[in-house]
N, C-alpha and C positions, 0 to 999 in steps of 0.2 A: 145427498150426503154420502161421502165415500170414506173408506177406512173403518176402523173400529169406533163404534158409537159409544160415547160415555154418558153418564148421567148428567154431566154438564151440558152436553149437546141437547139431550132431551129436555132439560130444564130451560135452556135458552129458547127452544122452539115452542115450548108450552107457555113460556112467560111466567115461570115460577122459579122458586129457589131450588138448588140441588138437593137440599135437605128434604124438600117436599117430595121429589122424585124418589129419594131413598125410602121415605116412609110409605109410599105407595108400593114400591117393590117388596118391602118387608111386611106389607099388610098391616101397617100401624094405624091406629084410630086418629081422629082429629083432622081429617081431610074432607073438604066439601065433596059431595058426590060428583058434582059437575067437574071439579078439578081432577078427582081420581079417575073418572072415565076418560078425560082428555089425555092424561098422562099414560093410562093403560093403552089407549089407541095408538099413541106415538111409540110406545115400547113394542107393540105388535108390528106396527108399520116398519120399524127399523130392525126388527128381529133381534131385539136387545137381549143378550144373555148375561145375567149377573156373574161376576167373578166369584166362584164359590169360596176360594181361599180368602179373598178380601172380605166377603160377608162374614166368614168365620172369625176373622180378626175383630170385626166390628161387634159381632154378637157373642164373642167369646165361646164359639162353638165350631167344631170341625165337622160334625156329623159323620165322622169316620168310625167304622167298626172293623176290628181285626179278626180274621178267621184263620186259625192255625191248624194245619194238618201235618201229621208226621210224614206221610208219603202221599203226594197228590196223584200217584198212579193207582191208588186203591179205589176201585170203582164205587163202593158203597159210601165211602167217606166223601168223595167228590159229589155224588148225588145228594147227600145230606147237606153239604155246603151250598150246593145250587139252590135247594129249597129254602135255606135260611137267607141266602143272599137275595133271592127274588122277593121274599117277604119284607126284608129290611129296606131294600131299594124302593119298594112300593111306598114305604113310610118316609122316604126322603133321606135315607142314609146311604153312604157310599162305603162299600166293603172292599177291603184289601185282603187277598188270600195268599198265604205263605206256606211253603213246605219246609218244615224244620229239620227233617231227618230224625232218626231214632235216638241219637245221643242226648243224654240229659242236659249236658252243658249247652248244647245248641238250642234246645227247647227254652232253657232259661235265658239265653241270649236274645231269642226272638221276643220274649216278654219285654226285655229292655228296649229293643228296637220299636216295639209298639208304643212304649212310653214316649220315645223321641218323636214318633209320628202324631202324638197327642190324640190317640184314639179315645172315644168316649165309651166304648164297650168292646168286649172280646168274647168270641166263641172258640172253645177248645174242642176239636173234633176227636173224640175217642178217649178211652181209658188210659192210653199210653201217656197222657199228660198228668196222670194221677201219681206224681212222684214228689219226693221231698225237694228236689232241686227246683221244680216248677213252683211249688208252694212258697219256697223262700224268695224266689224271684218276684212273684206276685206281691208278697209282703213288702218287698223293697221298692218295686217300681210301679205297681198298679194297685195300691191298697184301697183306693176309694172309688174305683169305677166298677160297674156291674160286669161280672164274668159268668158265663154259662158253659159247663162241660157236658158234652153229649156222651151218654153212657159212662159216666164217671162222676166223682165228687171229691172236693177238697174241703176240709172243715175250716173255712175262712168266712168272715162276716160278709164279704162282698161276692162270694162264689156260690152259684146255684148248680145243681146237678139234675139231669134227667136220665134216669136209669131204667133198664128193662130187666126183668127177673130171669136172666138167662140160666142161672143155676137151677131154679125150679123147672124151667122149660126143658133143660137137658135131662133132668130126672124123668120128665114125662116122655121124652124120647126113648129112654131106657125102658120105661114101662110099656111103650108101644111095641118095641121089639120083643119083649118078654111075652106080651099078650099074643104074639104070633109064633110063639114057640122058639124064639131065637134068644138063647141065654148066654152064649159065648160071644161077648161083644168087646171090640177094641175101640179106643178113642184116639183121634189124631189131633194134635195141637199144632196149628200152623205157625204160631209165634207166641212169645211170652208177653202177656199184658194182664192187668187186673181183670179185664173182661173175660179173657180166655181162662184165667184162673178160676173165675166163677163157673164157667162152663165145665171145666174139668172137675171141680168140686161137685157139681150136679151129677156128673157121670159116676164119680166114686160113691156118692150118697145113694144113688139109685141102685147101683150094683150091690153095695153093702147091705142095703135093705132087703135084697133078695138072697142074702146069705153068701155072697161072693167073698172069698178070702183075698188077702193082699196080693198073692201071686196070681190071682185070677183077674186082676185089674190090668188089662193090657194097654198101657199108655205109650204113645209114640209122639215124638217131637220132630218136626220137619226142619230141614235146613233152608228150603226154598218154598215160599208161599206162592204156588202157581199150579196150573193144570198139570204140567210135567212133574212137579214135585208131588202132587197128589197121586199121580200114576205110579211113581217110583216107591213112595211110602206104602201104597196099597200092595204092590208086589212083595215088599218086605214082610208085611203082615201075613200075607198068604203063604210065604215061605216059612215064617216062624210058627204060624198057627194055621195049618191047612184046614182045621176043623172050625175055624171062626165062622160065626153065623150072622154077625152084624157089625157094622162100623159106623161110628158117629164122627163127623169132621167139623171143625170149628168154623169153616166157611164153605159156602157152596162151590166156590172156584176150585178148591182142592178136591171136593167130593166129585166134581165132574171128571177129574182125572181118575178118581177111584173107580167110577163106573166103567170107564174105558179099560182099566187094568183088569177088573173082575171079568169083563166080557172076553178079553183076550186070553185069560187063563181058563175060560170055559165054565166059570161060576155063573149060574143062572140067577139073574136079579129080577124079582125078589125071592124066587122060590128057594134058592140055596143060600143066598146072601142078601140081607137087608141093609140098605145104605141110607144115611140121613145127613143132610148138610144143615147149615145155619146161615141165615140172612134173608131168605126168600128173594133171591136175586134172579136176574135173567138167566144165569148159568143153569139154574135148576129147571127152568122152563124149556131150554133147548137141549138138555141132555136126553140121551136115549138109553134106557127109559127115563121118563121125567122124574126128577129128584124130589123125594119127600124132604121137607125143610122146616126148620124152626123159624118162624117169622118173628124177628126181634124188633118189629114195629119201627123201622127206620124212618118212614115218612112221618109218622105221628111224633116220634122223638124229635125230629128236625123242626116240625111245626111248633111243638111245645117249647123247644129251646129258643126259637125266634120270638115267640110271644113273651116268654119270661125275660129275655134280654130287653125287648122293647119296653116292657113294663118297668124294668130296672132303669132304663134310660130316662123314663118319664118320672122316676122317683117313687114308683108305687111299691116296688119290692126290693128288699135288700138281699136276702138269701133264702133259697127254697131247695127242697129235695123232693123230686117227683118220681114215683115208681110207676112203671107201666108193665103190663102183663103180656108175655109172649104167647104164641099160638102155633101149634103144629099144622102145617099145610101138607096133608097126606096125598102123595101122588103114586107113581108106579113103582118106586124103588123099595117099598116096604109091603 
């Protein structure tokens, strides 16, 4: 038999109706064991692959899940999406991953596109989707399907959030530096987002608790979230505050540039200057010296998000808010 094999070809060779072949393919009951085995052997013999789109039309199911990422170049978001995609694919779903860009109107538009694609569930990667525009677009276009936000939350009946306590975690980073006698601490914000806002609040709370005045809160915001950007912002901090004793960065990538800048300026790390990143990424492992980092539980967040979405797809959960706890991984930079 040549060409594409159809269920009608299989039915003809098996001597059964096409509807019987369809029931075997979809694992439906009511078929004699002997008939089922005969049809299965023919399906295997001809390497028959069901048309997923056609099956979706018959079963009223697309088995599609949309994963939205603001910037697919961000390594930790891509890793998280990979973990989620692997778990959902193993469960029989097909994931489509899209990069929305940072503009709110584009994020809202991609929600509409997912409605057109008839997705059955959505993962929103990161707190950058925690905006009014996204919320309104979900209400309009995807009000009844399960949606899970990684490290963020929207107060909607079909949206769940998996969040890590980064504010408390950064407070502990401040505490760690103070315990080592480093009291003059700067904070570097690589981008504006609700997640980074929580990190900055943790820094402010930690410093204030130790008696720091407003003018002693050295807050810096970057123009470029990169190793080079981390290098340049660290040089600026060292120029502005030569007596700085510690710097906390919102991501490891930027902190890696900070380590290089400190070394180039002759600041011994950690003896003279303690540096801390956030993410527990590979950048911290390959830095010289190795970077102390706040582990914001990316792997666990991703696995939990996949589980919550799967349970939502199966009708078990409508909306949940799950909090996880961060942990400081102390290495050579503190």
